[in-house]
C-alpha positions in Angstrom: 143.9 112.6 115.6 140.2 112.6 117.1 138.8 113.1 113.6 140.7 110.0 112.3 139.6 108.0 115.0 136.0 109.0 114.4 136.3 108.3 110.8 137.7 104.8 111.5 135.0 103.9 114.2 132.2 105.1 111.9 133.6 103.2 109.0 134.2 100.1 110.9 130.6 100.3 112.7 128.8 99.9 109.4 126.8 96.8 110.7 125.9 98.4 113.8 124.9 101.5 112.3 122.7 99.6 109.9 121.2 97.6 112.6 120.4 100.7 114.7 118.7 102.3 111.6 116.7 99.4 111.1 115.3 99.4 114.6 114.6 103.1 114.4 112.5 102.3 111.2 110.6 99.7 113.0 109.6 102.3 115.8 108.5 104.7 113.0 111.6 107.0 113.6 112.7 106.4 109.7 110.8 106.5 106.8 110.2 103.4 105.0 110.1 104.5 101.7 113.0 107.1 101.7 115.3 105.0 104.0 118.1 104.9 101.3 118.4 108.6 101.8 119.8 108.0 105.2 122.5 105.9 103.6 123.3 108.7 101.0 121.2 107.3 98.1 119.4 110.1 96.4 115.7 109.6 95.8 115.6 112.1 92.7 117.9 113.5 90.1 119.9 116.5 90.8 118.8 119.4 88.6 121.5 121.0 86.5 123.0 124.3 87.6 124.0 126.0 90.7 122.7 124.3 94.1 122.4 125.7 97.4 122.0 123.1 100.4 120.4 124.1 103.6 120.5 121.8 106.6 118.4 121.7 109.8 118.6 118.8 112.4 114.8 118.8 113.1 111.5 120.6 113.1 112.6 123.7 115.0 115.6 124.4 112.7 113.5 123.5 109.7 110.8 126.1 110.6 113.5 128.8 111.2 114.9 128.0 107.8 111.6 128.7 106.0 111.8 132.5 105.6 115.4 132.3 104.5 114.5 129.6 101.9 112.0 132.1 100.5 114.2 134.8 100.5 116.9 132.8 98.6 114.4 131.5 96.0 113.5 135.1 95.2 116.9 136.6 95.2 118.8 134.0 93.7 116.4 132.3 91.4 119.2 130.5 89.3 120.0 128.2 92.3 118.3 125.1 93.1 117.6 124.8 96.8 118.1 121.5 98.5 116.9 121.1 102.2 118.1 118.4 104.3 116.6 117.2 107.9 117.2 114.2 109.9 113.6 113.3 111.2 110.3 111.8 110.0 108.4 114.6 111.6 110.4 117.5 110.0 109.9 115.9 106.6 106.3 115.7 107.0 106.0 119.4 108.1 108.4 120.6 105.2 106.2 118.6 102.7 103.4 121.0 103.6 105.4 124.1 103.8 108.2 124.3 101.4 108.0 126.5 98.4 107.3 124.9 95.1 110.6 123.7 93.5 112.5 123.3 96.6 113.8 119.6 97.2 113.9 117.9 100.5 116.0 114.8 101.3 116.9 113.3 104.6 120.4 113.9 105.7 122.8 110.9 105.4 124.0 109.4 108.4 127.6 110.4 109.3 129.4 107.5 107.9 132.0 108.2 105.1 130.4 105.9 102.3 126.8 107.4 103.0 128.3 110.9 103.2 130.3 110.7 99.8 127.4 109.2 97.9 125.3 112.2 99.0 128.0 114.8 98.0 128.7 113.0 94.8 125.3 113.3 93.8 124.3 116.7 94.9 127.6 118.4 94.6 126.5 121.6 96.4 128.0 124.9 95.7 126.9 126.5 98.9 126.1 124.7 102.1 124.0 126.5 105.2 123.8 124.7 108.3 121.4 126.0 111.1 122.0 126.0 114.7 124.3 123.4 116.4 124.4 120.1 114.8 127.9 119.5 113.6 128.5 116.0 111.8 132.3 115.8 111.4 132.4 113.6 108.3 129.7 115.5 106.5 131.4 118.9 107.4 134.8 117.8 106.3 133.9 115.9 103.1 131.8 118.8 102.1 134.7 121.3 102.7 137.1 119.2 100.6 134.9 119.6 97.7 135.4 123.5 97.6 131.9 124.2 98.5 131.2 127.5 100.4 130.0 126.9 103.8 127.9 129.0 106.6 126.9 128.1 110.1 123.8 130.4 110.7 121.4 131.1 113.8 124.6 129.4 115.6 124.1 128.6 119.3 126.4 127.1 121.9 124.8 126.3 125.2 126.6 125.7 128.6 126.6 122.1 128.2 128.1 121.9 124.7 130.7 124.6 125.6 131.8 122.5 128.4 132.0 119.3 126.1 133.7 121.0 123.2 136.1 122.7 125.6 137.8 119.3 126.2 138.4 118.8 122.6 139.4 122.2 121.3 141.5 120.8 118.5 138.6 118.7 117.2 135.9 121.5 117.3 138.4 124.1 115.9 138.7 121.8 112.9 135.2 121.2 112.4 134.4 125.1 112.8 137.1 125.8 110.6 135.0 124.2 107.6 132.8 127.3 107.6 133.6 130.5 105.7 131.1 132.3 107.8 129.4 131.8 111.2 126.2 134.0 112.2 125.5 133.5 116.0 122.0 134.1 117.5 123.7 136.3 120.3 126.9 138.2 121.0 127.5 135.4 123.7 127.0 132.7 121.3 129.4 134.4 118.9 132.1 134.8 121.5 131.9 131.1 122.3 132.3 130.2 118.7 135.3 132.5 118.2 137.0 130.9 121.4 136.5 127.5 119.8 138.0 128.5 116.4 135.3 129.8 114.2 136.1 132.5 111.9 134.3 135.6 110.5 131.8 135.3 113.5 129.0 138.0 113.5 125.8 138.4 115.3 122.6 139.5 113.5 119.9 138.1 115.7 117.8 134.9 115.9 116.2 133.6 112.8 113.3 132.3 114.7 112.1 135.8 115.1 111.8 135.8 111.2 109.5 132.8 111.1 106.3 133.2 109.4 103.1 132.6 111.6 102.1 128.8 111.8 99.4 128.2 109.1 95.9 126.8 109.8 93.0 125.5 108.0 90.3 128.2 108.3 87.3 125.8 108.0 88.8 123.4 110.4 89.2 126.3 112.8 85.7 127.4 112.4 84.5 123.8 112.8 86.3 123.5 116.1 85.3 126.8 117.3 81.5 126.0 116.7 81.9 122.5 118.5 83.8 124.0 121.4 81.5 127.0 121.7 82.1 129.0 124.9 83.8 126.5 126.9 87.0 127.7 128.9 89.9 126.3 127.0 93.8 126.2 127.6 96.4 124.3 125.5 99.6 122.4 126.3 101.8 122.5 123.3 104.6 120.2 122.3 104.5 118.0 125.4 106.9 115.4 126.2 106.8 112.1 128.1 105.7 112.7 131.7 104.1 116.1 131.0 100.8 114.7 129.7 100.2 112.8 132.9 101.1 116.1 134.8 98.5 117.8 132.5 95.9 115.4 133.3 96.2 116.0 136.9 96.1 119.7 136.5 92.9 119.2 134.6 91.2 117.4 137.5 91.7 120.3 139.8 90.7 122.7 136.8 87.5 121.1 136.4 86.5 121.6 140.1 87.2 125.2 139.8 86.2 126.1 136.1 83.0 125.0 134.9 83.2 123.0 131.5 86.9 123.8 131.2 88.5 121.8 128.2 92.3 121.0 128.2 94.0 120.3 124.7 97.1 118.5 124.5 99.4 118.5 121.3 102.2 116.1 122.0 105.7 116.9 120.2 105.8 113.4 119.0 102.1 112.4 117.7 103.1 108.6 117.5 102.9 108.6 121.2 99.0 109.2 121.0 97.7 105.9 121.9 100.1 105.7 124.9 99.2 109.2 125.9 95.3 108.4 125.6 95.7 105.3 127.7 97.7 107.3 130.6 95.1 109.9 130.8 92.1 107.6 130.7 93.8 105.6 133.6 93.4 109.0 135.5 89.7 108.7 134.8 89.6 111.5 132.2 87.2 111.5 129.2 89.8 111.8 126.2 88.9 112.5 122.5 91.6 111.5 120.2 92.0 113.6 116.9 94.1 111.2 114.9 91.1 108.8 115.3 88.7 111.2 114.0 87.3 112.1 117.4 85.9 115.6 118.1 85.5 116.9 121.7 82.0 116.7 123.2 80.4 118.2 126.2 81.9 115.3 128.3 85.3 115.6 126.9 88.0 116.4 129.6 91.0 116.3 127.4 91.2 116.8 123.4 94.4 115.0 122.5 95.5 116.5 119.2 98.0 113.8 118.2 98.4 115.1 114.5 101.1 116.7 112.8 101.4 120.2 111.5 98.4 121.6 113.1 99.9 123.5 115.8 98.8 126.8 114.2 95.3 125.8 114.3 95.4 125.0 118.0 97.2 128.4 119.0 94.4 130.1 117.0 91.9 128.1 119.0 92.9 129.3 122.3 94.5 132.3 124.1 96.4 130.4 127.1 99.2 128.1 126.1 101.6 126.2 128.3 104.9 125.3 126.4 106.0 121.8 126.9 109.5 120.4 127.4 110.0 122.9 130.2 109.0 121.2 133.5 112.2 119.2 133.2 115.6 120.1 132.4 115.2 119.3 128.7 115.4 123.0 127.1 111.8 123.9 126.3 109.9 124.7 123.1 109.9 128.0 121.0 107.5 130.5 122.6 107.5 132.9 119.9 105.0 130.8 117.9 102.1 131.2 120.3 103.3 134.7 121.0 102.6 135.7 117.3 99.2 134.2 117.3 97.9 136.4 120.4 98.4 133.9 123.0 99.5 134.4 126.7 102.3 132.1 127.4 103.1 129.8 130.3 106.3 128.0 130.6 108.1 125.8 133.3 111.6 126.9 134.7 113.6 125.1 132.1 113.7 126.9 128.9 117.7 126.8 128.3 117.3 126.3 124.5 115.9 129.9 124.2 117.7 131.5 126.9 118.1 135.1 125.3 114.5 135.0 123.8 113.2 134.3 127.4 115.5 137.2 128.6 113.3 139.3 126.1 110.1 138.0 127.5 110.9 138.4 131.1 112.4 141.9 130.6 109.0 142.9 129.1 106.9 140.8 131.7 105.3 138.9 128.6 105.4 135.5 129.8 104.3 133.7 132.9 107.2 131.3 134.3 105.9 128.6 136.9 108.0 126.2 139.1 106.0 123.3 139.6 102.5 121.4 138.9 100.6 123.4 141.7 101.9 126.7 140.3 100.8 125.8 136.7 97.2 124.8 138.0 97.0 128.1 139.9 98.3 130.1 136.9 95.9 128.5 134.4 92.8 129.1 136.9 94.0 132.7 137.3 94.1 133.3 133.5 90.8 131.4 132.8 89.2 133.8 135.3 90.7 137.0 133.9 90.5 137.6 130.4 91.9 141.2 130.8 95.1 139.8 132.2 95.3 137.2 129.2 94.9 140.1 126.9 97.7 142.0 128.5 100.2 139.1 128.4 99.4 138.4 124.9 99.9 141.8 123.6 103.2 142.0 125.4 104.3 138.6 124.2 103.3 139.6 120.5 105.4 142.9 120.8 108.5 140.6 121.7 107.8 138.1 119.0 108.1 140.9 116.4 111.2 142.6 118.1 113.7 141.3 115.6 111.8 141.6 112.1 115.2 142.8 110.7 117.1 139.7 111.3 116.2 138.1 107.9 117.5 141.0 105.9 120.6 141.2 107.8 121.1 137.3 107.4 120.7 137.4 103.8 123.0 140.4 103.4 125.7 138.5 105.3 125.2 135.4 103.2 125.4 137.3 99.8 129.1 136.9 99.6 128.6 133.1 99.1 126.6 133.4 96.2 127.8 133.9 92.6 126.4 136.7 90.9 123.0 135.9 89.3 123.1 134.5 85.9 126.5 132.6 86.0 126.2 129.0 85.1 127.9 126.1 86.9 
């Protein structure tokens, strides 16, 4: 019943959906050239032969899929790989990091005409969805076409469990489209089973298998030469409101730590102008990377409002604060800086990474602060104590590499979906 109502509403709401998408495009949230992909219109021809389709909602899911994509390409070379995501940011990142021969498209909006056009063109043999984004029309239409389907790295938050618990018949239908469900944790697995998923297993979190974020060596050397021996810390993947907080923290830091430089890498680079104005209103000297600025001796904050350079800045510093964690927004992935020898600080709200955070906490490998004053004090303490930074970084790196076997286990679980190598479509 609910699925029928959903399908009717999304069909009738075509003009409203179109208007909404155009507003998103005007704000830079949709790709102006590839907009048709969101309506199900493919921008390239489908290659002949078998095709495996992997879907991740945004940047985090896309990054977690990269090692799996490489493993599939190596083991099942007779399959073309199609990757879909829903955001401009993820598309730009994948343009730099996808292996040669892998196709990226934007996922279609979940309206039946768009979904059917997408599937009519690509007719995937296997569909692999990452984490927790469940679009009813896309799932059910894919299943109708006898496509083998898997949900991997699946997670179910407390909030999602409460929401879906009110619609058990509906979520059972959606989860029933998957032949296989690979949960991040045993707790997630139990939740998916309770909601109707079948063949549920837990082999760990694919984020542990993600490769180190890349960096341009020449650019790293240049920034290291420019910054020299200045004390440095980084606020990574910040969200609205956190940049102003970092600015206030810096004002205290510069009275305590001579020559300190704060670096901010916002989660959404398009907010760069807004952030720069906000920081300058606090009386801070700001260098903006997207405008070609480089930090000088007078720079308080280096605003790295660019895309795909997080690996560069994690290598530039050894102290990292994870954004999206000071308010109940879920946090950002602490494994990425941990792999690159950083001491990691976060706020109290890291609910998107509950089990990962449990591992960090058990090993005393992360600094959790409650508020702005505590963040300020923690950064001052670490800037004054390189040995403590090194100790935290070593523990964090050990946690980050603790589940190195998760990729092999995931590939083994997915092997039943793939036809033997050499079979033709």
